[in-house]
N, C-alpha and C positions, 0 to 999 in steps of 0.2 A: 556474715553480713554482706548483702549485695553491694553496698557502697564500698566496703573494703576490697571486694573483688574487682570492682571497676577501677578503683584507685590503684590497686596493685598492677592491673593491666596497663596502666599508664607509666609504670616504672617507679611509683612511689614506694619507698622502703617500708617493710613491715614494722620496723621500729617506730618510724614517724606515725604510721597509722595507729598503732597501739597506744602510743603516748598521747596522741591527739584525740582519739575517739573513745577509748575504753571507759573513761570516767566522766565524759562530758555530760553536762546537764543543760536542759533547755532553759532559756531565759524568758520569763513571762513578760518582762518589760519590753523586750524586743517585739513581741507580738502586739503589745499595746500600741507601741509607736508605729508599727506597720499599718495598723488599722485606724490610727488617729486621723480624724477628719476635722480640721479647723472649722469653727462655726462660720467664719466669713472668709471669702476669697480676698486676696489683696488686689487693690486697683493698681494700675500702672504707676500712678504717682506715689502711692504708699510703698510699693515694691522698690521703686527707684530711690526713694528717700531713705529706706533702710539699707540698701546696697551701696549707694554712692553718697556718702556723707563726708563732711569736711574732715573728720578725724581720719577716715580711711584714705582719703585723697592725700592728706599731708604725710601720713605714714608711708604710703606707696611712693611718693616723691623722694622721701628720705632713703628708702630701700633701693630705689633706682640709682641713686648717687652712690650709696654704699657698695653696691654689688655691680657697678657699671662694667668693670673689666670682665668679670665672668659672664654677665648677661650679653655683652657685645660678642664674646667668643661663641656663645650658644646661638646668637642671632646669625653669625656668619656661617655656622655649621648647619643650622636647621631652617633658617629663613623666617623665624618668628620674632618680631620686634620685642625688645625687653618690656615695653609698657604692657603688652598683652599678657606675657607670662606673669608679671606682677599683679595684673588685674585678676586673673584666675586665682592666683595665690591668695589675694585679699578676700575674694568672694567665697572660696572653698573652705578656708580655715582661719580667716583673719590673720594672714601671714604666719601661720603655724601655731597660733595660740590654741586652736580647738581642733584636734585631730581624732578625737573619739575616746570613749571610756569603756567600750564593751569588748570582752575577749572575742577576737574575730572568729575563732573556730566555733565557739559555743553559739555565737550570734547566727552564724551561717547554718549550723546544724539545726537550730531552732526554725529558721526560715525554710530550709530544705525539706523539713518534715511537715510543713504547713501546706495545705492543698492549694492555697491561693496562687502562689508563684513557685511551686516546688521545683519545676524543671530549671528555671532560671537560677535559683539559689543553689541547687545541687551542683550546677556547673561552676558557680562561684566557690562553693566549698571545695570541690576537687582542685580548682586553680589555687586556692590558698594552701592546700596540702602539698601541691607541687612546689610552691614558693618556699614553704618550710623545708621540704626535702632538699631543695637546692641551696638552702642557706640564705636566701634573700630576706626572710623575716623569721622572727623567733616564734616559738610555740605560744608565748604569752602576749603576743602582739595585740594591741588595742585598736579598735576601729569604731566607726559609726555603727548605729544599730543595724544598718543594712550591709555592713562589711566594707565600707569605703575606707581607704587607708592613706595615711601620710599627709603631707602638706597640701597636695592637690587632690586629695580624696579620690584616689583611683579605686575602682572596683577591682576585685582580684584578677579577672581576665584581662583587664587593661594593664594592670601591674605586670602580669605575666608576659604579655605580648609587646608592651611598649616601654617599660622601664629600662633605663640605661645606666650602666656603670661608668659614668663619665670620668671619674677620677681613677679608674682602673685599680681599685683596691680589692676586687674580687667579690663585691657585694653591691647590689642595687638598693641603696638606702634612701627612702623617700621621707625620712623624718629629720635626720641630722646633717646629711651631706648635701649642701646646696648645689654642687655641680651635678649630682645625680637628680636632684629635685627639679632643677630648671631644664636640664637636658631631656628628662623623661617627659615633662609636659610638652616641650617643643617637639619631641619625636612623635608623640601622640597626635598633636595638631597637624604636623606635616603628613602623617599617615592618613589623617581624616580629610586631607585635601587643601591645606592652607596655601594660599597664593602669596608668595613672599614679596610680590611687586605691588600689592594692593592693600587697602585698609578694609574695614568692615562695612562702612556705610556712612550716612550723614543725615542729619535732620533736614527736611525740605519743606517748601511751601507749595501747597496745591492750589491750582487756579479755581475760581468760581465755576461751578458747573462740572467739576471733575467727576468722571464716571467711577464711582466708588467700587463698582464690581471689578475694576482693574486692580484693586488692592489685594494683598495676600501673596504668599510665597508661590502659589501655583502660576502666577502671571509673571513672566519675565520679558523685559524689553531692554533694548540698548539705551544708553544714556541719551543718545541723539533722538531716539523715539520719544522718550519721556520729555525731553526738551520741547519737541514739537507739540506735545500734549499740554504744555504750559507749566510743567513742573520746574521749580527753581530751587536754588539753595535757600536756606532759611532766611538769609539776609536779602533775598530777592535777586541775587546775581545768577548768571547762567550756570548750568551744570558743567562739570569738567568735560573738556573735549577729548575724551578717551573712549576707546572701543571696548566697553565692557557691558555686561548685562546687569540689571538690577530689578528689584521688586519693591513695591510700596507696602510698608507695614504700618498699620494704624492700631497701636496697642491700647488706645483709649477710645476707639471709635472715631467717627468722622469729625467730632467736635474737639478731639485731642490732637496731639502732635503727630506729624507724619514723618516717616523715615524711608529713605531710599537705601536698601541694603544689598550688598554684593555677595560674592561667593564665600568670603571669609565669615560672614554672618551665618551662613548655612553650615560652615565648618564648626563654628562655636556651638551650633545646635546638635552636632554629633556628640559633643561633650555633654550637653544638657538640652533636652528637647523643648524647653520653655522659651517662648519668644521674648518674655520679659527678662529672663536670665541673659539671653544673648545680647539684648539691648543694654543691659547693665554692664556686662563685660566691655562692650565697645565704648560706652559712655565713660566708664571709669578709666579705661586706658587713655581716652582722649583728655580727660581732666588732668591726668598726670603730666601731660606736656602742654597744658594751658590752652587747649583748643576752645575753651569757653563753655558756659552753661547753655541749657536749652533756651531757645527763643520762646517757645510755647510756655504758657503759664498754667500752674495748677489751678483748677476751678475752686470756687469757694465751697461747693457741695460735692465732695469726692466720696460718695457713699458706695461701699462695696456691696455686692450681692452675697447672700448667704449661700452655702452649698445646697441648701434646700431650694432656694430660688433657682439656682442653675439647673438642678435636677428637674424642677418643674418646667423650665424652659425646654430642656431636652425632651421631656415626655410630651409636652404640647406640640413641639415640632414633629415628633414621631406620629402623634395623633393626626396631624394635618398632612401627613404624607412626606415629611422631610426627614430622612434618616440621619439622626444625630449620633448614632453609634452607641446607644444606650442612654441611661439616665443616672450616671454615677456622680453627678455634681462637679465633674472636672471638665474644663473647657479645653478640648483638643482640636485637632485639625478637622475632624469630621463634624464636630459640633459647629465650628465656625463656618464650614461650608454649608451646613444645613440652615444656619441663620441667614447666610447671604442669599441662599435660594429663596427662603421665605420672604426676605426683604424685597427681593426683585419682584415677586408676585404681588406684594402688598404695596408697591410703589414707594418704598422707603429707601433711604440711602443704603446701598448694599455694602456696608463696611464689615459685616460678619461679627459685630461686637455685641456681647450679651449685656443688656442693661435693664434697669427697672422699667423703662418705657417699653422695651421689647416684650417683657413679661406681661405688662398690662395689655399690649396689643394682641398677644397670643391668647390671653384669657378671653378676649372679646371675639376671637376668630371662630367661625363655624367648624365643627369637627367633620 
């Protein structure tokens, strides 16, 4: 088998390869979950309500107190504040309650032999075999359907490259050993570029007449430059007088809340590419230390678009000469850029946000 040969070339023992691969069976449910497309996308407000709720906030506060000594030690070593480590913990596994039910080897074998993302999952499978061979995980380890493992749901290559044996017992355990769990998450964030001297960002208030084309992660300005453009803290006060860059993010379009995000927000997105996930991590971490709820209020009509709607927006953008990167029904950076470009030409607020109104406008546009 070609896979065994490649694994053996990486030094993985024949015993591990035989025990792991000889009788493995594909899992049909894994392919079902990989292809599952929810009928509706979540709006910013729905996403935030699910991720940052009172129960999770109170539990996180309790755990910050309970594990304060350990978390402070990790903070000193890696530069990642405790509240962020606990926020990731809460969002990834609800503080260790849900770490996965699928046999990791079988799940990854299933995905590695599926054409859609075979190359990516083949590398994850090889990484899992390395972890088993080195004794980091057991052959029967359970994971998510996509092979994410442990309290912080590390994919195998992240586990392999960033997990830490903080308590020096000879094993990097991301299920039961909190020193390893917290240190590994902090080590990954530090490797991704975490700035120990800064936070993630803040909610802000935009001035009337703000040029919405300046929103998005592609535009960076110093806080002093944003101050000159009229951007203020959500309570109306001046921005901090510090020499750092930030970008304006509008997760619900120009009618929703605005956030000024810094480098650590981008680092969170190395962990998960979703702008909503990154905002949820930052907001949850802030809630743990009482920084307050958002000033912006959820609208009465917070209707999500269906994936069919998003796909239609993408196709109409493409038909009108704006490259949305395909029509898969998933809003990524290329889709947001295409929306923004269309909005500019149509004289609309260029916030890059997909909405029912945008779909209606595109449907009325000449091809």
